[in-house]
Residue, then its C-alpha position, 0 to 999 in steps of 0.5 A: x499499500x505504501x510502495x504504491x501510494x509513494x509515487x502519488x505522494x512524492x510525485x514530481x520531486x522538483x522540491x528536493x534539498x538541493x546542494x549549492x551548484x558551486x560546490x557540486x562542480x568543485x566536487x567534480x573539478x577535484x576528480x578531474x585534476x586527480x592523477x588516477x585515470x579512473x577518478x578522472x573518468x568517474x568525474x567526466x561521466x557524473x557531468x550529465x547528472x550535474x547539468x540536469x540538476x542545475x540546467x542554467x548557463x553559468x555552471x554549464x559553461x564553466x563545466x563545458x570549459x573544464x571538460x574541453x580542458x580535459x579533452x585537450x590534455x587527456x588521452x583518447x579514452x578520456x577524450x571518448x568519455x568527453x565525447x559521450x558526455x557532449x552527445x548526452x548533454x546535446x540540448x545543453x550545449x546552446x547554453x555555452x556562453x564562451x563558445x569561441x573558447x570552447x571550440x579553441x581547446x577542442x579544435x587544438x587536437x585536430x592537429x594531432x598525429x594520432x588518427x584516432x584522436x583526430x577521429x574522436x575530435x571530428x566526432x566531437x565537432x559533429x556533436x557541436x554543429x548546432x552551436x558552430x554551424x558556420x565554423x570555416x576551420x571545422x569545415x575545412x578539416x571535415x573535407x580534409x579528413x574525407x581524404x584520409x587514408x585511415x578508415x576510423x578518420x573517414x567514418x568520423x568525418x562522414x558522421x561530422x559531414x552529416x551532422x553539419x549538413x543538417x545545421x548549415x546550408x553553405x556547408x551542405x551546398x559545398x560538400x554536395x559535389x565532393x560527396x557526389x565524386x566520392x560515391x561516383x568514384x571507382x577508387x571508393x569501397x563500396x561499404x564507404x559509399x553505403x555510408x555516404x549516400x545517407x548524407x544526401x538526405x540533408x540537402x534540403x536547404x533549397x530547391x536546386x540542392x534538393x533537386x541535384x541530390x535527387x538526380x544523383x540518387x536517381x542515377x545510383x538507384x539505376x547504376x548499382x542495382x545491388x540489394x544493399x545499395x538499392x535499399x540505402x538509396x531508396x530510404x535516403x530518397x524517401x527521407x530527402x523527399x519527406x524534408x523537402x516536401x515537393x517530391x513526395x507524390x513522385x517518391x510515393x510512385x517510385x516506392x509503388x513501382x519498386x513494391x510492384x516489379x522488384x522481386x527482392x523481398x528485402x526491397x519490398x520491405x524497404x518500399x513498405x516501411x518508407x510508405x509507412x513513413x510517408x503515410x504518417x508524415x503526409x497522408x494528404x499527398x497520397x491520391x486515389x491512384x496511389x491507394x488503389x496501386x497499394x490495394x492491387x499489390x496487397x491482393x496479389x501478393x502471396x507472402x503474408x509478411x508483405x501483405x501485413x506491411x501493406x495492410x499496416x500502411x492502408x490502415x495508417x491511411x484509413x484513419x486520415x483524410x486520405x480515405x475520404x479522397x478515396x471514396x470522393x466520387x468523381x463525375x463521369x468516372x465509372x470506375x470509382x465504384x470498383x476502385x473503392x471496392x477494392x479496398x473494401x474487398x481487401x479489408x473484408x478478405x483479410x478480416x477472417x485471415x489465419x494471421x492474426x495481424x493481418x485480421x487486425x489491420x482488416x478490421x481496422x480499416x473497415x471501422x476507419x471507413x465506417x467512421x470517416x464516411x458517416x454520410x454514406x450508407x455503409x450498412x453492410x460494411x458496419x456488420x462486417x466490421x462488427x462480425x470481424x471485431x467479434x471473430x478476432x475477440x474470440x480468438x485473441x481472448x483465449x491466447x495469453x501470448x504477447x502477440x495476441x494481446x497486442x491484437x486484442x488491444x487494437x481490436x478493443x480500440x476499433x470497438x470503442x472507436x466503432x460504438x462512438x460514431x456508430x451508437x446503434x451498434x453498442x448493444x451487440x458489441x457490449x453483449x459480445x464482450x460480456x458473453x466472452x469475459x467468462x472464458x477469457x484469460x485474465x490478461x484479456x479480461x482486464x483489457x476487455x473490461x477497460x473497454x466496456x468501462x470506456x463505452x459505458x462512459x460514452x453511452x449508457x449501454x450497461x443495464x442492470x440486467x447485465x449486472x448480474x453477470x459481472x457479479x458472478x464473474x466477480x465471485x469466480x475470480x478466486x482466492x489468488x492474490x497474483x498481480x494479474x487477479x488484483x488488476x482484474x479485481x480493480x477493472x471489473x469493480x470500475x465496470x460494476x461502478x459504471x453500470x450502476x452509477x446511481x446506487x449500489x445495492x447492499x448485495x453488490x457491496x457485500x460481494x465487492x467487500x468479501x472478495x477484497x477481504x479474501x484476495x486482495x491487498x491494501x493497494x488494490x483496495x485503495x484503487x477500487x475505492x478510488x474508482x468508486x470516488x470518480x463514478x460517485x459511489x461515495x458510500x462504497x468509497x467511505x467504507x473502503x477508505x475507513x478499512x484502509x486507515x490502519x494500513x498504512x506506514x506514514x502519517x501523511x498517508x493516514x491523513x490523506x486516507x482520512x481526509x478522502x474518507x470525510x469528503x466521501x461521507x460528506x457527498x454521501x449526506x448529500x444523497x438524501x436530498x428530496x425536492x420541495x423539502x428545504x429544511x431537510x436540504x439545509x440539514x444535510x448541506x450542514x452535515x456534509x460542510x461538518x465532514x468537509x471541514x474535518x477532511x480539509x483539516x486532514x488534507x492539509x495535515x497530508x501535504x508535504x513540501x514536496x507534495x503540497x496537494x494545492x489542486x486538492x486543497x483548492x478544489x475542496x475549498x471551492x466545494x465547501x464555498x459553493x455548499x455554503x453559498x447553496x445553504x445561503x441561498x435556500x435560507x434567503x428564499x425561505x426568509x422570503x416566505x416568512x416575510x413576503x413583500x407587501x402586495x403593492x411591491x410591484x407597483x412600488x418597483x415600477x414607480x420608483x424605477x427600482x426593480x429590486x423593491x418587487x422582492x420586499x424589504x432591503x434586507x432581502x434585496x441585499x441578500x439576494x444581490x449578495x447571493x448572485x455576486x457570491x456564485x459569480x465570485x465562485x465561478x471566477x475562482x473555479x475559472x482560476x483553478x482551471x487555469x492552474x492546472x496545466x497538468x491535469x487531465x481533460x476529464x478533471x478539467x471538464x469537471x472543474x468546468x461544470x462546477x463553473x457552469x453551475x454557479x453561473x447558472x444559479x447566478x444567471x437564475x437569480x438575476x432572471x427570476x428576481x433581480x433583473x428579469x427584463x435583461x435576462x438572456x437565455x442565448x448563451x446558456x442554451x447551446x451547452x447541451x450540444x457538446x459531446x458528453x464523455x462521462x455519465x456525471x457530465x450527462x446528469x449535470x447537463x440534463x440538470x442544467x438544461x431542466x433548470x434553464x427550461x423552468x427559469x425560461x418557462x416562468x419568465x414567459x408564462x408569469x411575467x412579473x414572476x411571483x416571489x413563491x414561484x421564484x423561491x421554489x424555482x431556485x431551491x429546487x435548482x440547488x437540490x437537483x445540482x446537489x443530488x448528483x454525486x460529485x465525481x473526484x476525477x483522476x487528478x485529484x488522485x493522480x498526477x500522470x503528467x508534471x510540469x514545472x518552471x524554474x526561474x533565475x533572475x540576474x542580477x540577484x542579490x546574495x541575501x534574498x532580503x537585501x535590495x540591489x542598488x541602482x541609480x535613478x538616472x540609469x536602467x536595470x537590465x533584468x535577465x530572466x532565464x528559465x528552465x521547463x522541468x518535466x516528469x516521466x511523461x513530458x507532454x501527455x496532455x498538453x505541450x508548452x508552446x511559449x512561456x509568458x513572463x510578466x514583470x511589475x515593479x511597485x515602490x514600497x518606500x520612498x527615500x527622497x523628498x516628499x512631494x506629488x509623484x506620477x504614478x507611472x513613474x512609480x511602477x513598471x509593467x511589462x509583458x514578454x513572450x518566449x519559446x522554450x528551446x531544449x526546455x531553457x528560454x532567456x530574455x531581458x527587461x529594462x526597468x527604470x526607477x526614477x523614484x528614489x526609495x525601495x522598489x519590489x520587482x515580481x516576475x510571474x510566469x505563465x505558459x501557453x500551450x499549442x492551442x494558444x490557451x493560457x495557463x497561470x502555472x507560475x512561479x512568481x518570484x520577488x526581489x527588491x530594488x534600491x534606487x539611489x540618487x545618482x552622484x552628480x544630481x546629488x552634488x548639484x542638489x547640495x550646492x543649491x541648498x548651500x547657496x539658498x537662504x534659509x527663509x527660501x528653503x523654509x518656503x520650499x518645504x512648506x510648498x512641498x508639504x501641501x501635497 
């Protein structure tokens, strides 16, 4: 239990206690200066870890200069170690500040008499090509070494030439002819030619260079028909076309030609591999004729391995825009139907092939056609896809081998996709899955349960009648404690929770608990409880959390589980709410709030400096405030019953022009207005929580969005029914129900939203102006309807799959954080902001950072000069810049004015912009202090003026200033 939870509670580990960077560098420097070769090598190979821990230029520059010294004076083995470190730390090379000095120390070895030392130097230069692409001395050395008689040096020169060609247009243009001569020269050995040809893939910097390289490759393909030569040349051809983009259609035709006409299987395999690459990179360039030619080759080939490769290309294309182009009919072409039938015929033939891989690609193609071409009548194809999927399901679920499981995964993904785009097929797919569950292997059962849960989350297809089958299977799992059985327990429990989301019967709870007692460990029970919290089965979750409290070894884990238990109990209190029973609703909310307050205390105790649980605390605090706002609104509505507005309230409102007079007493008006503002404020806070959750999965973000919409809905209802019925608009709220619903919780919330909006709109239309009794009842029932939907605690509340943080470094920076930086008031401060983006184990899983937005602001804290009126724009600085990180590093500068003497507080705040242009307020926020001092010349002039001025004039001036 504790071992499993450790990954959750100590997830990112970015807050760990760090040693001083200089101390770490000095420690490694000691090793480099050691007289023992082993210690020197050990020090060198520890540098990448140092770069990872302290990824800022000042340290990296010093470290690389030390490594360059070792490279210059050490032996070849040490040079090789430095080369490996440089290649591992390629993304840090651009942070070297003294590039000239670094290159000078490394380059000095190129003049050595030892060809191995020269070879290592060439590889070192090639690895540094990204920071020295236009160094002519490096270009010359590479060109010279290509003519060397030593094979090791020539191979190193080829490596360097390839790297420099990729970075430098001038070098590529200059070396192209040299490479061409060497390849075509009779004196060059064949194995060397095979190594030289791949350099041509980098000749894509301009059209003429790419064209001449293509001509050379075309000559090579015809001049050297040996298998190895054709394979290398064709692959280089493909990579060049993929980079230059203009020749991709020609390349597809060339590869298809070799696939059809060349009898060698190795060449055919290479053609298929390259076609797959182009299908992934540029599917829009595939014409109908290209796909048709590939279909014909696949239909006629007798080899299963080649057919599998071709089907793999076709299944990739079938999931892209290419399939729509293939099926789009051109007027006047009679062959269109025949062409279309070829792909369908191939897929239908392959669906029941004895090779599992071929069958999987066949059903994948049919599924993609059904999903992409929804406007066409493809009923036979749908049925073929379903039958093929069912056949593969039966075949693979009985087999425990890795190949069968991989095929089963493809099959199940196709099922989910097919059901999503063709909902009428869901019942038959689900029934076949449930039938097969009983006889399948445990590994297959786990995958099938995941598939069932994914389908049931999208569509309510798991009826109560199917629950019996699932419970029988749950009992049959047995008492084994193997990992597969534990995983199966969790997967089956998830499907049961999804299929009965309203409430679990006592019988189901008993079966689950008994099975957990018999065959599970604490971690399995926790995972099942977590799934129950996600699906809204809080009663079950509370009992499981309660049973786990005594099974953990750390107090942080204890407090974490205790907080979850309290939250589940709080949500369970809200399930007994009933419409029109407002006193009972108030007591239920009060009981829930009591548990929530206990839970937030435990949650705060569970947080650690490494894992502050900021999202969890923010989400729960907002839930508490929302429940209090709901409670206050019901109380306000009840108070209107005990002190209703007078009969002439409407007349008074019309006479005075103040529509709030319809509510009666001033206190009621104020309460309603306060409630509306409170709900709007809560919606804003939910929006802030959303913006700060860059690493959250889409389901969690949607959950936060639904909470925000419920706040906006209630504030809108208050405004429409009571405060301002005339100007209330329903247009902006009515379109929300059309979006794709991803979960049962979202489906139920959207249903409540639509119902409340319809009620409010019908009251406004039928009974204008709305009576206070009807409006109060509508508001209270809306609150109860929202609270009756069990809250879903989504994945990000428990588990952080993506972890992203930004580390900022400001310069100049004081040695002591509380000490201000001195700057003269007639000068500008150049503030340099550097940053590093740090990732967890799965970078970019949900969203990627496109750019970082840096906001710098300064505020005058205390003045030290004369106390006279100061323009506001002189007291503050406000600037913003957007920078794009390169290799997770970014740097920019700001010029700040501090005209006013005194202490200024500078705040630098970072936020990130993802690839969709959405701004996320991830932080961090860094603060430094600046003390603005008077420049010596102005100070001298002022003192001289004061000495010259008579005392009476000074007194008058002081009096004039004191007025301000």
